[in-house]
N, C-alpha and C positions, 0 to 999 in steps of 0.2 A: 867431549869425546868423539871421534870419528866412528864411522860404521866399521872399519878395517879394525879397529881397535877394539871396539865391542865384540867384534868376532873372534879376536884371540883371547877375550878375557875367559874366566872359568865358567861364566853362565853361557858365553857364547859357545864355548865347546861343548857344553852341555845339551845346547840347542843341536848342535851339528849331530851330537850322538842320536837325538830323536830323530832327526833326518834319516841318520844310518838304519835305525828300526824300522822306519817308515817305508822304507826302499829296500829293505833287506840287503844292505851294502856293508862292506868292511868300514868301520870308523876312519881308518887313515883315508881310504879312497874317498870315502864322503866328504872330508875334511877339504880333500884338494880340490874336489868338485864343486863344493860350496863356494870356497875362496874363488876359483876361476869363474864360475857363473855370476857371482857378485861383483866381481871386476868388470865383466862385460856389462852387465846391467847399468852399474854405475857410468860407465862411459855412454850408454845409450840414453841416461838420463841428462847427462851433461851436454850431450848433443841436442836433445829435444829441447833444453832450455837456451839454445842459441837465439831464439826468437821468443816474442812476446807469448803468441799461441801456444808454444810449447811450455813455457812457464807454467801458462794458464792450465795446461793439460796436467802437467805434474803436481800442480797445486791441487787440482780436482782429485786426484788419486791420493794424495797425502792427507787432505781433509775429508775424507771419506769415513764416518764414523765407525764403520765395518773393518777399516785398514787395520786395526790393531788386534784382530781375531788372531790371526797367526802366531803373535806371542803369548797372548793369554789362553791359546788353546791350542797348543803345540802338537796335540794328540789326533788332530784332524788334518795333518798335514797334506795326507794324499787322498782326503774325501772328495766325493764329486763336487760339492760346493767350493772347497779350497781349488780345486783344478779349475773350474770356470772363473772363480775370481783372478787367479794367477793368470789364466789367458787372458782375461780382459787386459789385465798390466801389460802382458806382452805386446797384445795387440797396439797398445797407445805408444809404447815403447820403442817396439820393432816394426810391427804392423805388417810382417812377412813370415810366413810360416816356412818359407825357404831359407830365409835368414835364420830363424830360430833352430832349424835343422844344422845350419852351419855352425852355430854357436854351440851346439850339442856335441857335434862331431868333433870340434877342436877340443872341448872340455873332456870329451871320452878319451881322446889320444893321450892327454896330459894326466889323466887320472887312471887309466887302466881300467875303466869301467864301459860297459855295453852302451853304444849310442843310444838305444832305445831305452835304456834306464836313465840315463842323463836327461833325455827328452821329458821323461815323467817327472824329475827331480826340477828342471826349470821353472814350472809354474808355481812350486812350493818355493823355491829360492826368490822368485818375484815377490810372492807374498810377505815373505820375512823381511825383504829389504824394504819394501815401502812401509810396513808396519814398524820396522826400527826408524826409518825416516821420518814417520810421524811423531813417534815417541820423544826423539830427540830435539825435532824441531819445534813440538809443541809449545814451551816456555816462549821462544823468540816470536812463534806465531800469534800468541795469546797477546802480547804486549804490542804488536804491529795493528790488530784487527782492533785493540782497545784504545788505539790512539789515532784511526782513521776515521774520520766523520762519518756518520751514517751506517757504519759496519757494526750495528747493535740490533737487539732484538726490539720488536716493538713496543713502546712503553718504557724503554731504557733500562730492562732488568739487566741481571747477569748475564755473562756469555756462557752459552753451553759448548764446551770444546769437545771435539773429536778425542777419543782415547782417554776421557776421564778416568778411567778406571785403570789406565797404565802409569806408571812411577814416571816421575819427573826426570829430565836428564840429569845425568850426575848422580845418580843413586847406585849402590852397590851392585844392583841386579841389572845388568845391561842385557838388551836381547830378551830376555824372559824374565817375568816376574809376576807374582800375583797381587802385590802390594796395590793398594789404591789411596793416591793422594793427588790433591789439585790444588793450586796456588791460590791465594786470594784473588777476586776479581773486581775489578772497578766496575761502574756503572755509567757506561759512556751515553752519548746523546740519542736522539730519535733514528729511526731509518732512513734510508734512501732506497728509492724503487730503481732498481738495475736493468728493470724491463726484460725481454725476451732475450734470450742469448742469440749474439750475431751468429750467422752462419760462417761456417770456416771451410776454405777450400779442402777438399778430401773427405767432408763430413759423410757424403753418401758414396765414397769410392772406395773399395775393398783395397787393403793394401797400403794405405796412405797413413796408417796410425789409429784409424777407428774403424770399428765395424760397421759394415753398411746399414742404412738406415737408422742409425744410433740417433736417438731423440735426448734431448736435454729436458731435466725436471724441472717443474716450476719452482721458483725461488720460495723457500720456507722462511716464514718471517721469525721463525723460532731459532733458525741456525743461520748465523752471518756467514760462516764457512761455505756454505753452499752458493752465496753470492760472490764470494771472493774470486773464483775463477773467471767469472764473466766481466767482472770489474777490472781483473788484470788484462783481459783480452781485449776489451774496449780502450784501455791506455787513458793517460792523461791525470791519473789519480797520483797526487802528492801527498807522501806523509808530513804532517805537520813537524816543525822543529827542523827542517832543514834536512830531512833522513833521505830526500832523493824520491825518485819514482817507486811506484808500490811494486812493479814488475822488477826494476833492479833489487830492492831489497828482498824479496821473495826468492831471488834468484841467489842472493849472497848466503840467506838463511839456510838454503838447501846444500849451496856450495860448501859451506863450513863444515856441515855434516857428512858431507862425501869426503872431506878432504881435499877440495880441489876449488879453492875459492879464486880464480883467476880471473874472474870477468869474462866477457864474450870473446874479447881478442885472445886472450891467454888460453882459454878452453878450445878455440879454433885450431891455434898453434899445436896444443898438445894431442887433440883428436886427429888433425889431418896432417901435420908435418911431420910429427914425431913416428906416426903409424906409417907414414909413406916412407921415411927413412928406414924404419924397422922392415918393412915389406921389401925394400931395394937391397938391405943387407942380406935377408933371407935367400932372394934370387941369387946374388952374387957368389953366396955361400954354397948353394944348391949346384951352381955350374962348376964350382971347383971340385966337390966331391962325385958329380956326376961326369964331369968331363964335356959337358955340352954349353 
């Protein structure tokens, strides 16, 4: 199930109602705003994943064990901690407050809400999107991590998965559920040393997708997912069985959940050519109606 389908499900609509309550807005307007913001952020994720570093950045967001909190505790959508978490997601995906304000302004216009209200909703929707992306991609990520040599905890014990308290994809409760289920886990081989994360252009430059001075944590031997983004970023890791590169497989997993698994070339066409044609059409229609 894609995120768009989850959002339209009964559980998704109940979650939208909680968003409306958290920000004291009309249910219908909240639904329009959440859908519009989700579409904007999904496009940003697709754009970030056009290169290997972007795939690693999105993987880091999705495999964060705390990412699922927005679904398991939606009562705190507007809390200070949730705002900080959502702003970090926006910093990675967008990297510019100016662009975020433009997104909020467009959404406010289409949903008849105040721009300031939509700006407050944007971090909450970012949290919900990443939480749902984690929940739905978790089974596929588990399979990949279990099959990649070295992505296992020291001693070859079972993998500790982010979001273990969340239901697996395909359950009846999409977007919000209190069920706790986890799939049986194999016991893969020993660990590898991913080493220190490589510096990425823009790491210490504000406005390029990361906060200034952002530091990476030391790899945790108990959490193979913490090493996954850096291994993707370094490249060269092939998944056994002819599965292809780790970068391409992770991109494909996220693309399926986002409902846009077209690969790099297809995504570029969608994001740039189609949007350019839409912008051209808007300018053409504007000249017709304004006479300019």
